[in-house]
N, C-alpha and C positions, 0 to 999 in steps of 0.2 A: 724525624722532623724535630727541630729545636722548639723549645717553649717560646711562644710569642712574647714580644715586649709590649706590655699594655700601658697606655698613656694614663695619666691621672684621671680620676673619675669626673673632675670638674671641667675637663676640656671636651670639645666637640669630638675629637678623635677617640678619647677614652670612653665617652658615652656610646658612640657607634660600635666600638670594639666589643663593649659589654652587651650590646643588643638592647639597651634600655630604651623605653619609649621616649624619654627626654632627648635621646639622640636624634630621633626623627623630628621632634618638635623644634629643637635647636637648629638642625640642618635646614629646615624650611624657612627660618628667619635669618640665617647667616648669608653672607655673600655667596652666590651660587658657585663661583669657582672654588671657594674654600670648602664648601660642602661637598662638591664632587671630588675634590682632591682627597678629602678624608674618607669618603665612601670608596673610592678606588683603592686607597691604601688598605682598607679592611678586606675587600674582596680579593685582592691580589696577594695579601699576606694574612692568611687565615688566622684570626685572633683567638680561636677556640683552643682551650687546653685539651678537650676531648671532642674532636671534630665528628666522631661517629655518633655522638649522643646529642650535643647541643645544636639548636636550630639557629641559622642566620640567613639562609638563602632567600626565603620569602620576605623577610624583613628588609634585606638589602634590595631585592628586586622592586618592592613597593616604593622604596626611596628613589631608585632610578626613574621610576615612572613619575613620581611627584616632581622630581627635578628635571624631567625630560633629559636625562643624561645619555650621552653617547657611549658607544661600546669600543672606542678606539683603544683605550687602555687595556681592556680585557682581551681584545684581539692581539695586541702586541705581546701580552703576557702568555697567551696560549701558544703562539707561534714563535716565541723566543727560542733561540738555539738551545737554551737550557732545558727545553722540553725533552730533547733527545738525551741529555745527560742525566736528568733527574726524573726517573719514571715513577716516583712516589706519587700515588693518586691524591695525596693531601695537598700537593702543590697546585693542582688545577681543579680539584673536586668542587670547591666552593664556587669558583667562577662558572663552572659548567652547570651547577645546580641553579645559580642565579639566572643564567641564560635560559634554563628550562622554564623557570617561572615567567620570565619575560616573554618567552614564546607562547606560554599559555594566555598571557594578557594580550596577545596579538602583535607583538613586536617581530616583524618579519626579519629585521636585521639579526635578531638573536637566533631565530630558527636557522637562517643561512649560515651563521657562524658555527652553530652546533653541527650542522651537516658537514661543513668544511673540516672541522676538527675530528669528527668521527671518521672521515676519510683519510686524514693525514696525521693526526695527533697521536702521541704515545698513549695517553689515557683515553683511547677511543671507546673502550667498553663503557665507561661512565657516560660519555656523550651519547652513545647508542641507547643506553637505558633511558636517558632524558628524552630522546627522540621517540622511543617506543611509546611513551605516554602522550606525546604531543603531535607527532608528524603524521601525515596521511600515508596510505599504502604506497603511493607512487614515490614519495620521497624516500621511504625506507627501502623500496626495491632498488632504487638507484644507488644505494650504498653497498649492495651485495658484492659487486666486483671489487671495489677498493678494499673492503674489509677482508674478503677471502684471499685477496692477493697478499695479505700479510703472512699467510701460512703456506710454506713451500709444499709442492706436490711430491713429498717424500714421506716415508713412514714417520719421521719425527714431526714434520709439519702437520700431518693428519692427526697425530696423537695430540698435538697442541690445540688443533681445531676442535677435537672432541671434548677436551677439557673446557675450552671457551664456551662451547654450546651447553655443556652440562652445568656449568657454574653461572650461566647468564642470569642476572637478577630479573630482567624482563625478557621473556621468551618470544614476544610477538615478532620481532624482526626475523628470528631464525625460522619461525613457523612460516612466515611469508616466503622466505628464501627457499625453504624446503619444497614449496610448490612450483618453483621456477622450472620451466621445461628444459633449460640448458643443462647439459651434463656437468659443466664446470661449476655450476651453482647448485641446482637442486639435488643432483646426485651426491655431490660432496657433502652437502648439509645433512641429507638424510642418512648417509653413512656415518657422519659424526654423531648424529642423534642416537643411532643404534649403538655405536661404540660407547657413548656416554652411559646409556642405560645398562649395557653389559658390564661396564666398569663398576657402576653403582651396585649391581647385583653381586659381582665378585667380592666387593668389600663387605657386603652384608653376610656373605657366606664364609668370610675369613675373619671373624671377630677376634680381637685380642683382649686379654684381661681375664678376669675370674671365670671359672667354670663351675657348674653344679658339682657338689661333693667336695669343694675345697674345705680345708680345715681353718681354724682360727690362725694357726701358725702360718699357713700358706698365704692368707690375706695379709698378715703382717709383713711377710717376706716380699710380697708384691708391692706393698706401699714403700718399703725400703728400697726396692729396685727403682721405683720412681724417683726417690730422693737422689740416688746415685746418678740418674740420668738428667737430673735438674728439673724433674716434673713433679709437682705436688699432687699426689694421688690419695691423700688421706680422706678426702671427702667421699669419693666413690668407694674407697676401701671401707669406710665406716658403714656405708649402705650394704656392702657385701657382708660385713661382720654381722649386721642385724639379721641377715638371712641364714647364716651358718652357725652362729653362736647359740649355745643353750645355757641353762642355769649352771651346769657343771663347768662351763668355761669362764665364769666370772672371775675366779681368783687369778687366772692367767691374764685376763684383760686388765684387771686392776693393777697387777704388777707391771704390765707393759706401760700403763699410764703413769706409773710412779717412777720407773727407772729403765724403760725400754729404749731401743735405739730410736732415732728421730722419726722414721716412718711409722713404726709401731706405736710410739708414744702419741703422736698427733692423731693417729687413727683411733686409738683407745680412748683418748680424751673426748673426741667428737662422739664416739659411740655411747660412752657413759653419760655425757651431757644430754644427748638426744633421748636417751632412755630414762632420764631423771634418776639415775642411780644415787643412792644416799651418800656415797663417797665422792660424787663428781665434783662438788664445790671445793672440798678440801684438796682434791687432786689438782684442780685448776689452780688454786692458790699456790700449791707446791710447784707446779710447772712454771708459773710466772717467776717464782723465786730462784729456781735452779735450772731451768731449761735454756736451750739455745734460742736464738731469735725466731726461727720458724716454729719451734715448740711453743714459745710465748704467744706468738700470733695465733696459732691454732687453739691454744687454751682460751685466749680472750674471745676469739670468735665463737668457740663452743659455748662459753658462758653467756654470751649475748643472745644465743639462740634459746636458752632455757626459759620456760614459761611458768615455772612453779612459783608458789608463794615463798618457798625457801630461798629461791634465787633472788627475788625482789628484796627479801629481808637482808640477805647477805650483801646485796648491792648498797643498801643503806649504810652498812658498816664499812664498805670498801670505798664509798664515794669520796672520802677525804684523802685517799692514797695518792701520792704524787707520781704514779706510774701508769702503765698501760691498763692495768686492772682497774685503777681508780677512774680513768677516763671511760672505760667500758661500763663501769657501774653507773656513771652519770647517764650514759646512753640507755641502759636498761631501765632506769627510773623514768627517763623521758618517754620511753615506749610503753612501760607497764606500771609505772608508779601512780600514786594517787595525789590528792590535794595536799597531803602532809609532806610530799616530796618536792613541792614547788621551790623551796629555798635551795635545795641541793641541785636541782636541775638548773636554776638560774645561776648558781655559783659555777657550775660546770660550763655553762654557756659563756659567762664572762671570762673564765680562766682560759678557755679555748681561744677566744678572740684575742686576749692579751698575749698568750703564749705562742699561738700559731698563726694569727692573722685572720682576715675575713674569708680566706679560701680553705681553711682547715677542713679536711674530710669529715672530722667528727661533728662539724656544725650541722650537717644535713639532718642527722637524727635529733640533735639537741634543738634545732629550730622547730622541727615538727613537734617535738614534745612540748616546747614552750607554747605553741599554739593549742595543742591538745589540752594542756592543763590550764590555759587561759591566764598566763602569768602577765598581768597588765604592766607591772613595773619593768618588764623586759623590753618594752617597746623602744626605748632609746638604743639598746644594743641591736635589736632587730633592724631598726632604721639604718644604723651604721653598716650592718652586714649588707642590707639591700643596696646601699649606695656604693660600697667599695668592692664587693666580691666581683671577680671576673667570670664566675660561673653563672650562666643564665638560669640553670636549673636551681642552684642554691638561692638565687634572687627570687625565683618563683616561690620557693618554699617560704622564704622570708615574707613575701607578700601575703601568702595564705595565713601565716602566723600573725602578721599585723592586722589582717582582717578580723582575727579573733581576739586581739588584745588592744588595739589602738583605735580609739574613737575618731581620730583625725584621718584614718586611712581612706574612707570614702571620698573625702574632699581633697586628699593629698595624693599619695602615691598611686591610688587606684586610678586616677585620671590618666597619668602617664602610662600605666600598665596596659591601657587599651591599645597602645602602639608597641608593646613589647614584642621581642622576637619569639618567645615561647607561647604556643597556643594555650597551654594550661594557665599561664599568667594572664593572658588576655581573657580567658574564661572567668577567672576570679574577678578581674576588673569589670567585666560586663555585668556581673552580679552585684557589685558593690559600688561602683562609681556614681557619685551624686550627679544628677542630671540638671542641676541648676546651671552648670557650665555649658555654654552653647557648643563648645568643642566636643563634649561628651555625647550630646544628642546627635551631632553630625557624624561622629565616628561610629556610634552604634548603628546608624543607618547604613553607613558605608560597609561595615563588616557584614551586616545582614545581606547586602546585595553582592558581596564579593564571592564569586564561584571558587576562588582558591582558598577561602577560609575554611577552617575545620568545622565539622558538624557540631562538635560540643560547644564551640564558641558561638555559633549561630543559634543553637538552642538557648544558651544563656542570654543572648541578645534578644531573642523573641520573647523571653520571659519578662523583659523590661519594656519592649515596644510593641508586642503583639496585641491582638484585639482584647485579650483578657488581662493584659498587664495594666498597672497603674498608669495614669496619664504621664507622658514624658514632655 
């Protein structure tokens, strides 16, 4: 899947793509046709950079309800001929998840569309998972024949069916179908269930990788074999090393960290950092200066995991470096530094935004650290990140940091956060948003009554409007 093209943050489309609360508020005041066009654009062209982590489906489903939007565009997208050519579940996953939420809200047209797609669409397994949570037993039983017809009655087809049953995210439909008295349904599904259990048992009985009694050298060789296959194994290899290495092996491990091949060097650096070896910090610095890109990345990652006072002290000296180690030092101070490190963390935050923009991966840790340290003068940078980032998770972290640093947050961004796509951001808003705004009171009441809302959000809402809460 290609990276999505995100519209500017000041446009309705850009707001909706980001999942910002202001997107919903603007859509409700915009011409309905314009708002529905932007909404359909988002649902049919998933705007998330990481669709497996970021939330959008409930956010978009609620807006369909508020706009009384039809589902013709989603139907055309699901049953487009491209569905056969592009089996990537990211093409249709968001649309199916939105339909699932709409079905939960009682939209019969969404339920019928999910049933049709489960019977005929390429990404049928996702649709079936959505139905497993929302449909009744009769509706699921009716799908048994069209779903099983996808698998030929030959050894290859039965093997594919066993994999589908074994890997199903929601097992409810398969359990219902296993009870079907028909041989073509119940018998096939029960056989597939048994085959899946047997396959899982066989895989458990044939583990690959380290064995008891391995030597330090054997662990290094295994890690290097992973490098040659294109698989980074230094993290599990370091855990193995912790099990097999003794004090007498330290010279060999230190030498591997200094000049070993890629797999051994990454493994040794991780092991020495995790064990707080006195030479670990010098070896990390040497690896950053002389190692290949994977070695540098492993060294930096190992350093960031260190919890010692010595690591924090070294971070203070490295924070001014213009390389990966300097950036890692800023993150270490953000996580474990004290009040004396506020200026260094703020400098790292500003440099990351200037150099890499509002979506830089390093900002996640730096934003959290800014809030933890209460760096009030960072509020303008945090507000910029909040507005411009395309990551709804990073925006949520910025909101939490603003709650700790910006006195204007309760009357400002906290209000729009009540409509945000991420439940953790809505939870922050529910705790901080000023209730002098009538929209806040109404929104809190709606969230409290919404069965689709997350329990953590509703707990936060009840703390504001419950019988023991201050008057709203």
